[in-house]
C-alpha positions in Angstrom: 94.6 109.5 105.7 93.4 106.1 104.6 91.2 105.7 101.5 88.8 102.7 101.2 86.7 101.5 98.4 83.4 100.8 100.0 81.4 97.9 98.8 78.4 98.9 96.7 75.2 97.5 98.0 73.5 94.9 96.0 70.6 96.2 93.8 71.4 99.9 94.3 70.4 100.7 90.7 67.3 98.5 90.7 63.9 100.0 91.3 61.9 98.8 94.3 58.9 98.6 92.0 58.2 96.1 89.2 58.9 97.0 85.6 55.2 96.7 84.9 54.4 99.3 87.6 56.9 101.7 86.2 55.7 101.2 82.7 52.2 102.0 83.9 53.4 105.2 85.5 55.2 106.3 82.4 52.2 105.5 80.2 49.9 107.4 82.5 52.2 110.4 82.5 52.4 110.4 78.8 48.6 110.1 78.5 48.1 113.1 80.9 50.7 115.2 79.0 49.2 114.6 75.6 45.6 115.1 76.9 46.7 118.4 78.4 48.3 119.4 75.1 45.2 118.4 73.3 42.9 120.3 75.6 45.0 123.4 75.3 44.9 123.1 71.5 41.2 122.6 71.5 40.6 125.5 73.8 42.9 127.9 71.9 41.6 126.8 68.5 38.0 127.4 69.7 38.8 130.9 70.9 40.6 131.7 67.7 37.6 130.4 65.6 35.0 132.2 67.7 36.7 135.6 67.7 38.2 135.5 64.2 36.8 138.2 61.8 33.5 137.3 60.3 35.0 137.9 56.9 37.4 135.0 57.5 34.5 132.7 58.4 32.6 133.8 55.2 35.7 133.1 53.2 36.0 129.6 54.6 32.3 129.0 53.9 32.8 130.1 50.3 35.4 127.4 49.8 34.0 124.4 51.7 30.2 125.1 51.6 29.0 127.4 48.9 30.9 125.7 46.1 29.3 122.4 46.9 25.8 123.9 47.1 26.3 125.6 43.7 27.2 122.2 42.1 24.6 120.4 44.0 26.9 117.7 45.3 25.2 117.3 48.6 21.7 117.3 47.1 20.7 120.4 49.1 20.0 122.6 46.1 20.3 120.4 43.0 16.6 119.8 42.6 14.6 122.8 41.4 11.4 121.2 42.8 12.7 121.9 46.3 12.9 125.7 45.6 9.7 126.4 47.5 11.0 124.5 50.5 14.2 126.6 50.5 12.2 129.8 50.2 9.8 128.9 53.0 12.7 127.8 55.3 14.6 131.0 54.5 11.5 133.1 55.2 11.1 131.4 58.6 14.8 131.8 59.4 14.6 135.5 58.5 11.7 136.1 60.8 13.4 134.4 63.6 16.8 136.1 63.0 15.0 139.4 63.4 14.7 138.5 67.1 18.3 137.4 67.5 21.5 139.3 67.6 23.7 138.2 64.7 27.3 139.4 64.3 27.7 142.1 61.8 28.4 140.7 58.3 27.0 137.2 59.2 23.6 136.4 57.6 21.6 133.2 57.9 21.2 131.1 54.8 18.6 128.3 55.3 18.7 125.1 53.1 16.5 122.1 52.7 18.3 118.8 52.8 16.7 115.9 51.1 17.6 113.3 53.6 15.7 110.7 55.8 17.8 111.7 58.8 15.9 113.5 61.6 18.5 116.2 61.8 19.4 119.8 61.4 22.8 121.5 61.7 24.6 124.8 61.3 28.0 125.3 59.8 30.3 128.2 59.1 29.2 131.3 57.1 25.7 131.3 58.5 24.5 128.2 56.6 21.9 126.0 58.3 20.5 122.8 56.9 17.1 121.2 57.8 16.6 117.6 56.7 13.4 116.2 55.2 13.2 113.5 57.9 12.9 116.2 60.5 10.4 118.3 58.7 8.2 115.3 58.2 7.8 115.1 62.0 6.7 118.7 62.4 3.0 119.2 63.2 3.1 123.0 63.0 5.5 126.0 62.4 6.1 126.5 66.1 7.8 123.1 66.5 9.9 123.7 63.3 10.7 127.2 64.5 12.4 125.9 67.6 14.7 123.8 65.6 15.5 126.6 63.1 16.0 129.1 65.9 18.3 126.7 67.7 20.6 126.5 64.6 20.5 130.2 64.1 21.6 130.6 67.7 24.7 128.5 66.9 25.4 130.9 64.0 24.9 133.9 66.3 27.2 132.5 68.9 29.9 131.6 66.3 29.7 128.0 67.4 30.5 126.4 64.0 33.6 128.6 63.6 34.7 127.8 67.2 34.3 124.1 66.6 36.2 124.2 63.3 39.0 126.2 64.9 39.3 123.7 67.8 39.3 120.6 65.7 41.8 122.0 63.1 44.3 123.0 65.8 43.8 119.7 67.6 44.4 117.7 64.5 47.4 119.8 63.6 48.9 119.0 67.0 48.2 115.3 66.4 49.8 115.4 62.9 52.8 117.3 64.3 53.5 114.7 67.0 52.8 111.7 64.9 55.0 112.9 62.0 58.0 114.2 64.0 59.6 110.8 64.5 57.6 110.0 67.7 55.7 106.8 67.8 52.8 108.3 69.8 49.5 107.2 68.4 47.2 110.0 67.2 44.4 108.5 69.3 46.4 109.3 72.4 45.9 113.0 71.7 42.5 113.0 70.2 40.9 110.3 72.3 41.1 111.8 75.8 39.8 115.1 74.5 36.7 113.6 72.9 34.9 113.6 76.3 35.9 117.2 76.9 34.7 118.2 73.5 31.3 116.5 74.2 31.0 118.3 77.5 31.7 121.6 75.8 29.1 120.8 73.1 26.4 120.0 75.7 26.8 123.4 77.2 26.8 125.0 73.8 23.5 123.2 73.0 21.9 124.4 76.2 22.8 128.0 75.4 21.4 127.6 71.9 18.1 126.2 73.3 17.8 129.2 75.6 18.5 131.7 72.7 16.0 129.8 70.5 13.3 130.1 73.2 13.9 133.8 73.4 13.4 134.2 69.6 10.2 132.2 69.7 8.9 134.3 72.5 9.7 137.4 70.5 8.1 136.1 67.3 5.0 134.5 68.6 4.5 136.1 72.0 4.8 132.6 73.7 6.9 129.5 73.6 4.0 127.0 73.3 5.0 123.6 71.7 8.7 124.5 71.7 9.5 121.1 73.1 7.4 119.3 70.4 10.4 118.2 68.4 12.3 116.8 71.4 9.1 115.0 72.5 8.8 113.5 69.0 12.3 112.0 69.1 12.2 111.1 72.8 12.1 107.4 72.1 14.9 107.3 69.6 18.2 105.6 70.7 20.8 108.0 72.2 24.2 107.5 73.7 24.9 108.0 77.4 25.2 111.7 78.3 28.9 111.4 79.1 29.5 110.3 75.4 27.0 112.5 73.8 27.5 116.0 72.3 24.0 116.9 73.2 22.1 116.9 76.5 19.7 114.0 77.1 16.4 114.6 75.3 14.3 114.5 78.5 16.7 116.9 80.1 16.2 119.4 77.2 12.5 119.1 77.5 12.6 119.9 81.2 15.0 122.8 80.7 12.8 124.4 78.1 9.9 124.4 80.7 12.2 125.7 83.4 13.7 128.5 81.3 10.2 129.6 80.1 8.9 129.8 83.7 12.0 131.7 84.8 11.7 134.2 82.0 7.9 134.4 82.3 7.3 133.3 78.8 3.8 131.8 78.3 3.9 128.0 77.7 0.4 128.2 76.1 -0.6 129.9 73.0 -2.0 129.5 69.5 0.2 127.5 67.1 0.9 128.6 63.5 0.4 126.2 60.6 3.3 125.3 58.4 3.5 127.2 55.1 2.2 125.3 52.0 5.3 123.5 50.7 6.5 122.5 54.2 2.9 121.4 55.1 2.8 119.1 52.0 6.2 117.6 52.9 5.1 117.1 56.5 1.9 115.4 55.3 3.9 113.0 53.2 4.2 114.7 49.9 
């Protein structure tokens, strides 16, 4: 038997594609991998937050929210002159909460926030904040009630706890990867999931709008003027829907009307005036 040493063809270990093309494929693969890991962390963290015991959520709120309110660091409760505003907002929140299913052990705590921002938000432990800039745009209680009920709906659906759980786990993954000797930028994990998080948030906002409408129908017997706030801010700048955590304002107005008609809730009815302290604020002092 004769053995021969065959000649190795030229370029056998050289890729047929350019180095730039292969670098692009490797980069794309890494991006998809970390995006998938980020999405899984976000999804799992949201589930853990949403279904965690209410006692845990209240404990977290006691650490990160209630301590600051007691000390008045955020301006929410530092001024005793705003006490009537707190009381009237809390009374409205209590009336609305009576028409909404809150998890056992979770109560709504409404706060007036002395800020020019046209904003309201809910956070863990049942805390909701309504800013002065928003109240100043409210012509009657029905318009304000839609906003307050919307934030209560977030509390009822455990949305703040879910958001906190998702973000914490996502950031933990980013910290683990970026401190384990890898040179992967944190933005590679957090960035691709920002659009996913916005998409989830838009659906959460739609669900909160629907729950708020149901509470208004239960409290007033109609949902007249439920879209007043959104109509008032219709002209304000807003990002493209793909980049926004909320549905577009006109879309929300349209969906309020559609939901009311589907559920046979009257879109006309007598509006309720704002209570004294809130009315003075809305009137400019």
